[in-house]
Backbone of each chain as ProteinMPNN parsed JSONL, in Angstrom:
{"seq_chain_A": "MDTSFEEKSVWIQLVGLVVGLGGYLIVAGLMLSKGVGALPTFVPVFAVAIILVVAINIAGHVVAAIVSRTDEADERDRLIGCRADGRSSWILGVGVIGAIMALILSVDGVWVAHLLLLSLFGSEVAKDVLQIVYYRRGI", "coords_chain_A": {"N_chain_A": [[-19.464, -6.48, 17.581], [-18.375, -3.248, 16.958], [-17.595, -2.187, 14.015], [-15.975, -0.332, 11.431], [-16.32, -0.003, 7.829], [-13.796, 0.052, 6.718], [-12.263, -1.175, 8.713], [-13.375, -3.704, 8.689], [-12.55, -4.413, 6.17], [-9.798, -4.669, 6.575], [-9.742, -6.909, 8.266], [-10.729, -8.817, 6.466], [-8.701, -8.825, 4.517], [-6.637, -9.797, 6.098], [-7.541, -12.391, 6.753], [-7.666, -13.475, 4.174], [-4.951, -13.367, 3.454], [-3.719, -15.016, 5.426], [-5.031, -17.486, 5.061], [-4.711, -17.969, 2.255], [-1.953, -17.174, 1.331], [-0.549, -17.951, 3.611], [-1.267, -20.639, 3.766], [-0.097, -21.505, 1.381], [2.629, -21.111, 2.004], [3.004, -23.016, 3.98], [2.564, -25.411, 2.559], [4.568, -25.109, 0.625], [6.785, -25.13, 2.28], [6.729, -27.772, 3.194], [7.163, -29.066, 0.752], [9.721, -28.133, 0.129], [11.124, -29.251, 2.243], [11.034, -31.857, 1.505], [12.782, -31.964, -0.486], [12.162, -30.853, -2.95], [13.188, -28.828, -5.49], [12.923, -27.375, -7.808], [11.906, -24.403, -9.159], [9.655, -23.97, -10.971], [7.911, -26.011, -10.195], [6.554, -25.082, -8.04], [4.873, -23.202, -8.993], [2.092, -23.849, -9.862], [0.871, -24.33, -7.342], [1.273, -21.893, -6.117], [-0.215, -20.283, -7.802], [-2.812, -21.192, -7.244], [-2.963, -20.376, -4.593], [-2.881, -17.567, -4.866], [-5.224, -17.133, -6.305], [-7.021, -17.952, -4.362], [-6.568, -16.001, -2.382], [-7.459, -13.697, -3.74], [-10.135, -14.422, -4.254], [-11.202, -14.705, -1.652], [-10.926, -12.088, -0.781], [-12.581, -10.686, -2.604], [-15.132, -11.921, -2.179], [-15.41, -11.464, 0.576], [-15.417, -8.634, 0.729], [-17.68, -8.056, -0.75], [-19.706, -9.185, 0.842], [-19.29, -7.65, 3.174], [-19.94, -5.127, 2.191], [-22.618, -5.469, 1.735], [-23.715, -5.939, 4.292], [-23.036, -3.674, 5.76], [-22.533, -0.047, 5.973], [-20.728, 1.487, 3.341], [-18.531, 3.372, 4.001], [-16.193, 5.831, 2.914], [-12.6, 5.757, 3.291], [-11.473, 7.58, 6.061], [-9.737, 10.285, 7.832], [-8.822, 9.03, 10.169], [-8.667, 6.328, 9.453], [-6.677, 6.542, 7.497], [-4.49, 7.449, 8.997], [-4.143, 5.317, 10.772], [-3.517, 3.309, 8.917], [-1.108, 4.318, 7.823], [0.54, 4.425, 10.122], [0.619, 1.733, 10.919], [1.789, 0.635, 8.662], [4.298, 1.88, 8.696], [5.385, 0.677, 10.919], [5.662, -1.955, 10.311], [6.916, -2.426, 7.936], [9.625, -2.893, 8.078], [10.023, -5.578, 8.276], [9.767, -6.675, 5.722], [11.938, -5.365, 4.633], [14.088, -6.545, 6.044], [13.832, -9.109, 5.009], [14.449, -8.665, 2.31], [17.116, -7.808, 2.465], [18.145, -10.143, 3.559], [17.664, -11.868, 1.418], [19.377, -10.813, -0.503], [21.818, -11.305, 0.717], [21.69, -14.08, 0.705], [21.809, -14.562, -2.036], [24.392, -13.666, -2.548], [25.75, -15.62, -1.186], [25.308, -17.705, -2.845], [22.951, -19.247, -2.57], [20.284, -21.509, -3.381], [17.929, -20.46, -5.879], [15.221, -20.999, -5.396], [14.969, -21.012, -2.646], [15.625, -18.392, -2.054], [13.563, -17.023, -3.328], [11.394, -17.891, -1.776], [12.117, -16.928, 0.685], [11.856, -14.207, 0.271], [9.11, -14.125, -0.236], [8.12, -15.02, 2.199], [8.932, -12.946, 3.896], [7.453, -10.848, 2.826], [4.888, -11.778, 3.367], [4.989, -11.875, 6.194], [5.339, -9.151, 6.744], [2.978, -8.001, 5.717], [0.995, -9.323, 7.206], [1.685, -8.483, 9.785], [1.212, -5.756, 9.457], [-1.595, -5.72, 9.05], [-2.476, -6.824, 11.475], [-1.513, -4.912, 13.296], [-3.028, -2.712, 12.468], [-5.605, -3.558, 13.203], [-5.265, -3.704, 15.955], [-4.831, -0.966, 16.507], [-7.296, 0.072, 15.697], [-8.97, -1.14, 17.588], [-7.828, -0.549, 20.132], [-7.264, 2.118, 20.07], [-5.681, 5.15, 18.873]], "CA_chain_A": [[-18.266, -5.634, 17.455], [-18.684, -2.059, 16.169], [-16.461, -1.993, 13.102], [-16.213, 0.431, 10.201], [-16.071, -0.783, 6.612], [-12.344, -0.042, 6.553], [-11.741, -2.184, 9.64], [-13.807, -5.002, 8.144], [-11.679, -4.663, 5.021], [-8.513, -5.145, 7.1], [-9.979, -8.289, 8.722], [-10.866, -9.662, 5.265], [-7.362, -8.965, 3.933], [-5.854, -10.66, 6.988], [-8.004, -13.782, 6.56], [-7.222, -13.867, 2.835], [-3.497, -13.582, 3.497], [-3.367, -16.167, 6.268], [-5.537, -18.705, 4.423], [-4.115, -18.157, 0.936], [-0.487, -17.152, 1.303], [-0.085, -18.777, 4.736], [-1.426, -22.028, 3.322], [0.932, -21.768, 0.375], [3.947, -21.208, 2.64], [3.064, -24.312, 4.674], [2.731, -26.442, 1.511], [5.894, -24.91, 0.031], [7.755, -25.577, 3.285], [6.734, -29.242, 3.156], [7.804, -29.459, -0.513], [11.159, -27.855, 0.251], [11.709, -30.22, 3.183], [11.132, -33.156, 0.817], [13.838, -31.864, -1.488], [11.724, -30.263, -4.224], [14.021, -27.638, -5.654], [12.671, -26.682, -9.08], [10.956, -23.301, -8.934], [8.385, -24.122, -11.696], [7.035, -26.961, -9.488], [5.768, -24.341, -7.05], [3.996, -22.231, -9.669], [0.654, -24.163, -9.77], [0.424, -24.154, -5.944], [1.259, -20.446, -5.882], [-1.365, -19.735, -8.549], [-4.015, -21.522, -6.459], [-2.939, -19.518, -3.398], [-3.237, -16.198, -5.265], [-6.666, -17.156, -6.637], [-7.711, -18.041, -3.068], [-6.465, -14.669, -1.739], [-8.337, -12.771, -4.479], [-11.53, -14.854, -4.058], [-11.598, -14.365, -0.274], [-11.039, -10.621, -0.723], [-13.782, -10.244, -3.339], [-16.324, -12.405, -1.458], [-15.474, -10.778, 1.867], [-15.799, -7.234, 0.548], [-19.086, -8.023, -1.2], [-20.532, -9.424, 2.035], [-19.142, -6.478, 4.058], [-20.676, -4.007, 1.588], [-24.061, -5.747, 1.872], [-24.158, -5.871, 5.688], [-22.736, -2.407, 6.441], [-22.288, 1.131, 5.132], [-19.382, 1.485, 2.741], [-17.931, 4.7, 4.143], [-14.823, 5.96, 2.39], [-11.574, 5.892, 4.327], [-11.338, 8.958, 6.55], [-8.397, 10.596, 8.335], [-8.411, 8.031, 11.166], [-8.252, 5.135, 8.701], [-5.395, 6.808, 6.828], [-3.444, 7.512, 10.028], [-3.923, 3.937, 11.241], [-2.825, 2.613, 7.836], [0.278, 4.824, 7.734], [1.309, 4.033, 11.303], [0.839, 0.28, 10.861], [2.744, 0.408, 7.566], [5.617, 2.32, 9.155], [5.918, -0.194, 11.969], [5.736, -3.351, 9.865], [7.646, -2.556, 6.667], [10.994, -3.35, 8.324], [10.071, -7.044, 8.11], [10.062, -6.882, 4.301], [13.315, -4.885, 4.449], [14.989, -7.599, 6.537], [13.749, -10.206, 4.043], [15.177, -8.272, 1.085], [18.556, -7.87, 2.788], [18.45, -11.577, 3.695], [17.684, -12.461, 0.075], [20.616, -10.358, -1.158], [22.895, -12.087, 1.351], [21.563, -15.465, 0.221], [22.306, -14.574, -3.417], [25.859, -13.547, -2.466], [26.244, -16.922, -0.716], [24.924, -18.683, -3.879], [21.851, -20.123, -2.133], [19.353, -21.819, -4.481], [16.909, -19.448, -6.175], [13.929, -21.365, -4.806], [15.0, -20.578, -1.238], [15.631, -16.921, -2.061], [12.192, -16.606, -3.674], [10.502, -18.136, -0.639], [12.499, -16.005, 1.765], [11.21, -12.928, -0.078], [7.664, -14.3, -0.057], [7.871, -15.12, 3.648], [9.066, -11.613, 4.498], [6.288, -10.079, 2.373], [3.764, -12.302, 4.145], [5.145, -11.411, 7.573], [5.154, -7.704, 6.76], [1.556, -7.694, 5.493], [0.228, -9.815, 8.366], [1.981, -7.563, 10.893], [0.509, -4.497, 9.172], [-3.029, -5.908, 9.297], [-2.687, -7.026, 12.92], [-1.32, -3.607, 13.945], [-4.198, -1.872, 12.163], [-6.726, -4.019, 14.033], [-4.95, -3.271, 17.335], [-5.067, 0.481, 16.583], [-8.743, 0.295, 15.629], [-9.607, -1.597, 18.832], [-7.261, 0.065, 21.345], [-7.144, 3.568, 19.897], [-4.398, 5.605, 18.323]], "C_chain_A": [[-18.569, -4.482, 16.489], [-17.5, -1.739, 15.251], [-16.873, -1.202, 11.87], [-15.931, -0.471, 8.999], [-14.575, -0.991, 6.419], [-11.743, -1.095, 7.481], [-12.136, -3.586, 9.17], [-12.892, -5.405, 6.989], [-10.318, -5.213, 5.478], [-8.636, -6.606, 7.562], [-10.027, -9.244, 7.523], [-9.496, -9.898, 4.624], [-6.496, -9.906, 4.766], [-6.235, -12.129, 6.796], [-7.525, -14.304, 5.207], [-5.738, -14.214, 2.805], [-3.135, -14.86, 4.241], [-3.804, -17.477, 5.593], [-4.788, -18.976, 3.108], [-2.601, -18.277, 0.965], [0.109, -17.989, 2.441], [-0.152, -20.252, 4.376], [-0.358, -22.408, 2.317], [2.297, -21.989, 1.039], [4.103, -22.524, 3.403], [3.334, -25.431, 3.655], [4.14, -26.349, 0.921], [6.987, -25.383, 0.993], [7.882, -27.094, 3.297], [7.437, -29.749, 1.893], [9.315, -29.267, -0.436], [11.831, -28.871, 1.174], [11.849, -31.604, 2.549], [12.114, -33.096, -0.358], [13.407, -31.332, -2.844], [12.463, -28.942, -4.409], [13.764, -26.843, -6.914], [11.575, -25.643, -8.885], [9.627, -23.484, -9.69], [7.403, -25.085, -11.022], [6.092, -26.228, -8.526], [4.703, -23.444, -7.696], [2.508, -22.588, -9.58], [0.093, -23.939, -8.357], [0.302, -22.659, -5.635], [0.062, -19.796, -6.582], [-2.663, -19.986, -7.792], [-4.103, -20.6, -5.238], [-3.373, -18.092, -3.744], [-4.725, -16.111, -5.608], [-7.494, -17.172, -5.348], [-7.721, -16.676, -2.363], [-7.451, -13.7, -2.408], [-9.813, -13.12, -4.223], [-12.032, -14.48, -2.669], [-11.805, -12.854, -0.156], [-12.309, -10.134, -1.416], [-15.041, -10.635, -2.562], [-16.502, -11.646, -0.143], [-15.943, -9.342, 1.732], [-17.237, -7.098, 0.056], [-20.011, -8.199, 0.0], [-20.487, -8.203, 2.953], [-19.939, -5.289, 3.509], [-22.187, -4.206, 1.732], [-24.525, -5.493, 3.309], [-23.856, -4.538, 6.376], [-22.543, -1.276, 5.449], [-20.871, 1.08, 4.583], [-18.81, 2.907, 2.775], [-16.542, 4.704, 3.533], [-13.852, 6.089, 3.553], [-11.484, 7.356, 4.759], [-9.951, 9.141, 7.166], [-7.901, 9.585, 9.363], [-7.93, 6.751, 10.476], [-6.872, 5.337, 8.071], [-4.241, 6.843, 7.827], [-3.099, 6.11, 10.524], [-3.138, 3.153, 10.189], [-1.36, 3.006, 7.755], [1.112, 4.335, 8.902], [1.616, 2.529, 11.299], [1.869, -0.064, 9.791], [4.165, 0.738, 8.023], [6.243, 1.38, 10.171], [6.012, -1.66, 11.546], [6.62, -3.528, 8.629], [9.085, -3.037, 6.851], [11.123, -4.857, 8.096], [10.416, -7.387, 6.65], [11.512, -6.465, 4.008], [14.335, -5.925, 4.884], [15.018, -8.768, 5.548], [14.534, -9.906, 2.78], [16.688, -8.336, 1.32], [18.999, -9.326, 2.898], [18.566, -12.25, 2.338], [18.958, -12.065, -0.678], [21.804, -11.144, -0.606], [22.888, -13.527, 0.826], [22.09, -15.584, -1.207], [23.829, -14.509, -3.44], [26.473, -14.909, -2.084], [25.848, -18.066, -1.662], [23.897, -19.712, -3.394], [20.92, -20.331, -3.322], [18.269, -20.753, -4.632], [15.569, -19.728, -5.519], [13.846, -20.934, -3.334], [14.933, -19.055, -1.14], [14.219, -16.407, -2.332], [11.251, -16.77, -2.482], [10.855, -17.293, 0.582], [11.837, -14.643, 1.528], [9.698, -12.999, 0.169], [7.287, -14.339, 1.422], [7.948, -13.747, 4.309], [7.911, -10.697, 4.068], [5.053, -10.473, 3.172], [3.809, -11.774, 5.578], [4.852, -9.923, 7.711], [3.669, -7.339, 6.63], [0.686, -8.146, 6.663], [0.44, -8.874, 9.553], [1.239, -6.241, 10.698], [-0.981, -4.621, 9.491], [-3.32, -6.053, 10.789], [-2.544, -5.694, 13.662], [-2.522, -2.688, 13.695], [-5.38, -2.258, 13.047], [-6.517, -3.589, 15.483], [-5.252, -1.78, 17.486], [-6.559, 0.799, 16.517], [-9.407, -0.04, 16.965], [-9.155, -0.788, 20.036], [-7.214, 1.579, 21.262], [-5.761, 3.949, 19.417], [-4.136, 7.045, 18.753]], "O_chain_A": [[-18.969, -4.71, 15.347], [-16.532, -1.102, 15.666], [-17.969, -1.376, 11.336], [-15.374, -1.559, 9.14], [-14.135, -2.065, 6.01], [-10.828, -1.821, 7.093], [-11.345, -4.527, 9.242], [-12.513, -6.568, 6.848], [-9.759, -6.109, 4.845], [-7.762, -7.43, 7.291], [-9.447, -10.329, 7.555], [-9.168, -11.019, 4.236], [-5.727, -10.703, 4.229], [-5.369, -12.998, 6.69], [-7.039, -15.43, 5.103], [-5.325, -15.213, 2.216], [-2.353, -15.678, 3.758], [-3.049, -18.448, 5.556], [-4.294, -20.082, 2.885], [-2.037, -19.33, 0.667], [1.132, -18.651, 2.267], [0.777, -21.015, 4.641], [0.219, -23.493, 2.387], [3.026, -22.919, 0.693], [5.198, -23.083, 3.466], [4.204, -26.278, 3.857], [4.818, -27.359, 0.739], [7.987, -25.963, 0.572], [8.981, -27.638, 3.397], [8.198, -30.715, 1.936], [10.087, -30.119, -0.875], [12.959, -29.299, 0.927], [12.664, -32.419, 2.982], [12.253, -34.054, -1.119], [14.191, -31.351, -3.793], [12.366, -28.047, -3.57], [14.317, -25.757, -7.086], [10.455, -25.971, -8.494], [8.571, -23.192, -9.131], [6.197, -24.991, -11.248], [4.988, -26.691, -8.24], [3.765, -22.993, -7.038], [1.709, -21.712, -9.25], [-1.015, -23.426, -8.194], [-0.644, -22.221, -4.98], [-0.583, -18.896, -6.044], [-3.515, -19.103, -7.704], [-5.179, -20.108, -4.896], [-4.142, -17.478, -3.004], [-5.4, -15.145, -5.252], [-8.523, -16.504, -5.247], [-8.742, -16.251, -1.821], [-8.181, -12.978, -1.73], [-10.637, -12.232, -4.003], [-13.154, -13.996, -2.52], [-12.748, -12.399, 0.492], [-13.025, -9.282, -0.891], [-15.91, -9.799, -2.314], [-17.611, -11.238, 0.204], [-16.767, -8.877, 2.519], [-17.93, -6.141, 0.401], [-20.98, -7.457, 0.159], [-21.522, -7.766, 3.456], [-20.54, -4.535, 4.274], [-22.942, -3.238, 1.837], [-25.586, -4.911, 3.53], [-24.365, -4.289, 7.469], [-22.408, -1.501, 4.246], [-19.935, 0.68, 5.277], [-18.629, 3.553, 1.743], [-15.807, 3.72, 3.618], [-14.231, 6.478, 4.657], [-11.427, 8.256, 3.922], [-9.092, 8.268, 7.043], [-6.704, 9.306, 9.431], [-6.918, 6.168, 10.864], [-6.019, 4.449, 8.098], [-3.154, 6.337, 7.55], [-1.929, 5.759, 10.677], [-2.207, 2.42, 10.523], [-0.481, 2.154, 7.633], [2.244, 3.886, 8.723], [2.724, 2.109, 11.632], [2.713, -0.939, 9.984], [5.106, -0.016, 7.773], [7.466, 1.289, 10.28], [6.401, -2.511, 12.346], [7.026, -4.645, 8.309], [9.702, -3.528, 5.906], [12.201, -5.351, 7.764], [11.237, -8.263, 6.379], [12.217, -7.121, 3.242], [15.323, -6.166, 4.19], [16.073, -9.344, 5.279], [15.208, -10.783, 2.238], [17.438, -8.848, 0.489], [20.063, -9.708, 2.412], [19.439, -13.09, 2.121], [19.542, -12.875, -1.397], [22.676, -11.587, -1.353], [23.936, -14.107, 0.544], [22.736, -16.572, -1.556], [24.48, -15.191, -4.231], [27.537, -15.295, -2.569], [26.023, -19.24, -1.335], [23.96, -20.888, -3.754], [20.776, -19.448, -4.168], [17.762, -20.216, -3.647], [14.859, -18.801, -5.129], [12.784, -20.544, -2.849], [14.271, -18.504, -0.26], [13.737, -15.488, -1.669], [10.418, -15.905, -2.21], [9.995, -16.985, 1.407], [11.328, -14.013, 2.455], [9.093, -12.069, 0.703], [6.277, -13.771, 1.839], [7.135, -13.419, 5.174], [7.448, -9.869, 4.852], [4.274, -9.62, 3.599], [2.808, -11.292, 6.108], [4.205, -9.488, 8.663], [3.171, -6.474, 7.35], [-0.243, -7.445, 7.064], [-0.513, -8.513, 10.243], [0.704, -5.675, 11.652], [-1.562, -3.74, 10.124], [-4.283, -5.483, 11.303], [-3.344, -5.378, 14.543], [-2.973, -1.98, 14.595], [-6.075, -1.391, 13.578], [-7.455, -3.167, 16.159], [-5.859, -1.368, 18.474], [-7.031, 1.7, 17.209], [-10.294, 0.681, 17.422], [-9.972, -0.383, 20.864], [-7.133, 2.252, 22.29], [-4.803, 3.184, 19.536], [-3.107, 7.619, 18.397]]}, "seq_chain_B": "MARSGASIRNQIRTLRSRHGEMTQQQLADHVGVARQTVNAIEGGKYSPSLEVAFRIAHVFGEPLEEVFQFITAAG", "coords_chain_B": {"N_chain_B": [[-5.699, 9.619, 23.778], [-2.917, 9.823, 25.298], [-0.131, 11.764, 25.983], [2.933, 12.568, 27.479], [1.678, 12.922, 29.929], [-0.531, 14.454, 29.319], [-3.828, 15.069, 27.994], [-6.556, 15.014, 25.628], [-9.734, 16.086, 26.165], [-13.26, 15.857, 25.568], [-16.509, 17.313, 24.846], [-18.422, 16.134, 23.349], [-20.459, 14.181, 23.577], [-22.234, 15.362, 25.415], [-22.888, 17.684, 23.996], [-24.138, 16.586, 21.769], [-26.417, 15.586, 22.951], [-27.608, 17.979, 23.747], [-28.245, 19.004, 21.309], [-30.732, 18.034, 20.35], [-30.569, 15.248, 20.785], [-28.731, 14.36, 18.847], [-27.493, 11.9, 16.661], [-24.548, 9.786, 16.554], [-24.041, 9.046, 13.958], [-25.344, 11.037, 12.481], [-23.805, 13.278, 13.203], [-21.357, 12.412, 12.211], [-21.918, 12.34, 9.469], [-22.31, 15.065, 8.961], [-19.746, 16.015, 9.475], [-18.122, 14.549, 7.848], [-16.816, 12.104, 8.263], [-16.364, 8.629, 9.271], [-18.905, 6.94, 11.237], [-17.785, 5.408, 13.247], [-15.434, 6.732, 13.687], [-16.241, 9.114, 14.874], [-17.227, 7.963, 17.181], [-14.826, 6.958, 18.243], [-13.444, 9.348, 18.707], [-15.135, 10.572, 20.56], [-14.921, 8.757, 22.647], [-12.343, 9.18, 23.441], [-10.374, 7.751, 22.164], [-9.168, 8.538, 19.908], [-7.535, 11.359, 18.688], [-8.709, 13.998, 16.89], [-7.85, 15.585, 13.695], [-6.961, 19.067, 13.341], [-8.672, 20.246, 11.515], [-10.94, 18.528, 11.426], [-11.702, 18.758, 14.084], [-12.435, 21.467, 14.169], [-14.564, 21.35, 12.361], [-16.393, 19.775, 13.783], [-16.903, 21.429, 15.979], [-18.066, 23.512, 14.588], [-20.43, 22.348, 13.646], [-21.863, 22.165, 16.013], [-22.038, 24.799, 16.591], [-20.334, 26.024, 18.359], [-17.453, 27.491, 20.061], [-14.138, 26.186, 19.521], [-12.788, 25.509, 21.915], [-14.837, 24.971, 23.637], [-15.683, 22.542, 22.915], [-13.469, 20.824, 22.778], [-10.994, 20.111, 25.219], [-7.775, 20.73, 26.439], [-6.063, 18.832, 28.593], [-3.689, 18.973, 31.063], [-1.21, 17.122, 32.988], [-0.963, 18.41, 35.397], [-3.436, 19.412, 35.679]], "CA_chain_B": [[-4.287, 9.617, 23.346], [-2.186, 10.553, 26.325], [1.317, 11.891, 25.814], [3.55, 13.455, 28.469], [0.721, 13.185, 30.988], [-1.597, 15.352, 28.865], [-4.823, 14.402, 27.159], [-7.608, 15.885, 25.088], [-11.087, 15.654, 26.529], [-14.257, 16.519, 24.725], [-17.894, 17.405, 25.341], [-19.262, 15.785, 22.198], [-21.67, 13.458, 24.025], [-23.126, 16.374, 26.014], [-23.363, 18.578, 22.929], [-25.087, 15.843, 20.935], [-27.664, 15.56, 23.717], [-28.188, 19.332, 23.699], [-28.725, 19.261, 19.951], [-31.841, 17.131, 20.007], [-30.099, 13.85, 20.764], [-28.097, 14.078, 17.553], [-26.797, 10.608, 16.696], [-23.15, 9.801, 16.082], [-24.074, 8.951, 12.497], [-25.695, 12.367, 11.96], [-22.625, 14.127, 13.37], [-20.342, 11.916, 11.265], [-22.31, 12.771, 8.122], [-22.038, 16.51, 8.875], [-18.304, 16.277, 9.542], [-17.482, 13.865, 6.725], [-15.999, 10.966, 8.71], [-17.178, 7.452, 9.589], [-19.5, 6.987, 12.574], [-16.835, 4.808, 14.199], [-14.418, 7.749, 14.006], [-16.88, 9.972, 15.884], [-17.265, 7.156, 18.403], [-13.458, 6.907, 18.78], [-13.129, 10.69, 19.222], [-15.96, 10.759, 21.765], [-14.399, 7.886, 23.699], [-10.956, 9.526, 23.743], [-9.444, 6.787, 21.552], [-8.544, 9.155, 18.74], [-7.535, 12.829, 18.676], [-8.906, 14.363, 15.479], [-7.048, 16.666, 13.129], [-7.507, 20.39, 13.646], [-9.782, 20.498, 10.593], [-12.129, 17.788, 11.881], [-12.101, 19.364, 15.357], [-13.17, 22.699, 13.828], [-15.835, 20.97, 11.738], [-17.293, 19.322, 14.857], [-17.306, 22.635, 16.71], [-18.946, 24.281, 13.692], [-21.748, 21.684, 13.634], [-22.563, 22.508, 17.258], [-22.081, 26.253, 16.724], [-19.59, 26.363, 19.583], [-16.012, 27.664, 19.847], [-13.385, 24.924, 19.632], [-12.426, 25.171, 23.305], [-16.021, 24.469, 24.343], [-15.864, 21.142, 22.499], [-12.266, 20.074, 23.159], [-10.166, 20.723, 26.253], [-6.449, 20.13, 26.608], [-5.861, 18.641, 30.03], [-2.314, 18.577, 31.412], [-1.121, 16.3, 34.204], [-1.152, 19.296, 36.548], [-4.849, 19.776, 35.735]], "C_chain_B": [[-3.476, 10.444, 24.327], [-0.699, 10.572, 26.038], [1.811, 12.885, 26.835], [2.547, 13.859, 29.541], [-0.398, 14.132, 30.6], [-2.598, 14.573, 28.018], [-5.845, 15.42, 26.659], [-8.952, 15.3, 25.47], [-12.073, 16.393, 25.647], [-15.646, 16.441, 25.335], [-18.886, 16.974, 24.245], [-20.558, 15.097, 22.631], [-22.702, 14.451, 24.571], [-23.724, 17.255, 24.928], [-24.351, 17.874, 21.996], [-26.451, 15.785, 21.615], [-28.392, 16.9, 23.615], [-28.766, 19.654, 22.331], [-29.724, 18.188, 19.521], [-31.436, 15.684, 19.877], [-29.57, 13.476, 19.376], [-27.347, 12.745, 17.651], [-25.352, 10.78, 16.222], [-23.108, 9.775, 14.56], [-24.398, 10.311, 11.872], [-24.491, 13.306, 12.047], [-21.547, 13.726, 12.362], [-20.655, 12.381, 9.842], [-22.034, 14.266, 7.922], [-20.536, 16.791, 8.731], [-17.558, 15.637, 8.362], [-16.495, 12.794, 7.152], [-16.939, 9.785, 8.981], [-17.748, 7.582, 11.002], [-18.534, 6.446, 13.631], [-15.739, 5.798, 14.585], [-14.98, 8.729, 15.046], [-16.899, 9.25, 17.228], [-15.88, 7.115, 19.067], [-13.056, 8.256, 19.373], [-13.85, 10.899, 20.552], [-15.405, 9.948, 22.936], [-12.937, 8.151, 24.044], [-9.942, 8.563, 23.148], [-8.733, 7.374, 20.337], [-8.657, 10.674, 18.858], [-7.636, 13.288, 17.232], [-7.922, 15.436, 15.014], [-7.715, 17.991, 13.5], [-8.731, 20.674, 12.777], [-11.067, 19.802, 11.062], [-12.631, 18.362, 13.206], [-12.911, 20.642, 15.104], [-14.527, 22.378, 13.205], [-16.855, 20.539, 12.788], [-17.82, 20.535, 15.635], [-18.301, 23.456, 15.887], [-20.355, 23.681, 13.657], [-22.553, 22.077, 14.87], [-22.687, 24.022, 17.451], [-21.381, 26.743, 17.976], [-18.132, 26.664, 19.231], [-15.28, 26.35, 20.143], [-13.147, 24.508, 21.076], [-13.63, 24.74, 24.158], [-16.242, 22.986, 24.03], [-14.687, 20.29, 22.965], [-11.485, 20.847, 24.222], [-8.854, 19.958, 26.365], [-6.156, 20.057, 28.093], [-4.423, 18.193, 30.279], [-2.325, 17.79, 32.705], [-1.383, 17.141, 35.452], [-2.627, 19.682, 36.712], [-4.999, 21.053, 35.004]], "O_chain_B": [[-3.374, 11.661, 24.174], [-0.078, 9.522, 25.87], [1.192, 13.928, 27.045], [2.557, 14.997, 30.01], [-1.15, 14.576, 31.468], [-2.263, 13.558, 27.408], [-5.974, 16.522, 27.193], [-9.265, 14.158, 25.135], [-11.752, 17.424, 25.057], [-15.92, 15.623, 26.213], [-20.039, 17.405, 24.232], [-21.63, 15.4, 22.106], [-23.884, 14.388, 24.232], [-24.922, 17.54, 24.938], [-25.288, 18.494, 21.494], [-27.493, 15.914, 20.972], [-29.607, 16.957, 23.425], [-29.672, 20.48, 22.209], [-29.576, 17.538, 18.486], [-31.892, 14.975, 18.979], [-29.911, 12.434, 18.816], [-26.642, 12.502, 18.631], [-24.994, 11.771, 15.586], [-22.247, 10.404, 13.945], [-23.807, 10.694, 10.862], [-24.188, 14.035, 11.102], [-20.909, 14.577, 11.743], [-19.753, 12.769, 9.1], [-21.583, 14.684, 6.855], [-20.117, 17.671, 7.98], [-16.507, 16.118, 7.938], [-15.468, 12.587, 6.505], [-18.16, 9.931, 8.924], [-17.161, 8.243, 11.859], [-18.472, 6.949, 14.753], [-15.179, 5.715, 15.678], [-14.282, 9.121, 15.98], [-16.626, 9.842, 18.272], [-15.766, 7.221, 20.288], [-12.405, 8.308, 20.416], [-13.256, 11.342, 21.536], [-15.42, 10.406, 24.078], [-12.351, 7.428, 24.85], [-8.783, 8.546, 23.563], [-7.803, 6.769, 19.803], [-9.74, 11.208, 19.097], [-6.748, 13.003, 16.429], [-7.26, 16.095, 15.816], [-8.874, 18.028, 13.914], [-9.705, 21.268, 13.24], [-12.139, 20.407, 11.09], [-13.838, 18.445, 13.432], [-13.94, 20.87, 15.741], [-15.519, 23.051, 13.485], [-18.033, 20.887, 12.701], [-19.015, 20.648, 15.908], [-19.254, 24.021, 16.426], [-21.348, 24.408, 13.641], [-23.762, 22.295, 14.793], [-23.366, 24.475, 18.372], [-21.776, 27.742, 18.577], [-17.62, 26.164, 18.229], [-15.755, 25.519, 20.917], [-13.279, 23.338, 21.433], [-13.464, 24.212, 25.257], [-16.902, 22.273, 24.785], [-14.868, 19.185, 23.477], [-11.333, 22.066, 24.141], [-8.821, 18.728, 26.384], [-6.018, 21.077, 28.768], [-3.991, 17.159, 29.769], [-3.318, 17.785, 33.434], [-1.946, 16.658, 36.434], [-3.023, 20.213, 37.75], [-6.107, 21.58, 34.904]]}, "name": "protein", "num_of_chains": 2, "seq": "MDTSFEEKSVWIQLVGLVVGLGGYLIVAGLMLSKGVGALPTFVPVFAVAIILVVAINIAGHVVAAIVSRTDEADERDRLIGCRADGRSSWILGVGVIGAIMALILSVDGVWVAHLLLLSLFGSEVAKDVLQIVYYRRGIMARSGASIRNQIRTLRSRHGEMTQQQLADHVGVARQTVNAIEGGKYSPSLEVAFRIAHVFGEPLEEVFQFITAAG"}
């Protein structure tokens, strides 16, 4: 597959997000379903997830830099990034509105926090997937 | 990138051949974009900005319309 450094970077970010944050959301979902409601209980799991995301990103970018040219982002990369961002950011917006509604309805803070995290995750994954589609299919 | 039945075609592959089989990487280095961007432009998957289009034409020493052609549905 003929990929630029920027496209490789998007793939790495996607893997990092899905493995790290996706994994966290699965674990957090299981904890919530078992009735765990104290927000501090989730902090160690979240910390591990963030470390995993950062580690995958660092390792992935180091490997990508070794195996290919590290060209700077050019106009095509920037256009793809902007277009993907514009078409995925609504997911985060819906999550924020949902979180505000949940606060108005006095939903537990732990659910509100995870709703926000889920919408951030969805928005970022959608952005990365759209970027890959634009790189592969053209823009 | 086809919109309203129109598309932009280019002669980059032909011009690279005419210029001593210039590689996509060499052209990309001259223009200041990634090789994959030149590949996308050449394959019609990306329409470059006016600046990059002029830079490509400048590398080949050709007027812009010799490198890029705007093709409408009517031909």
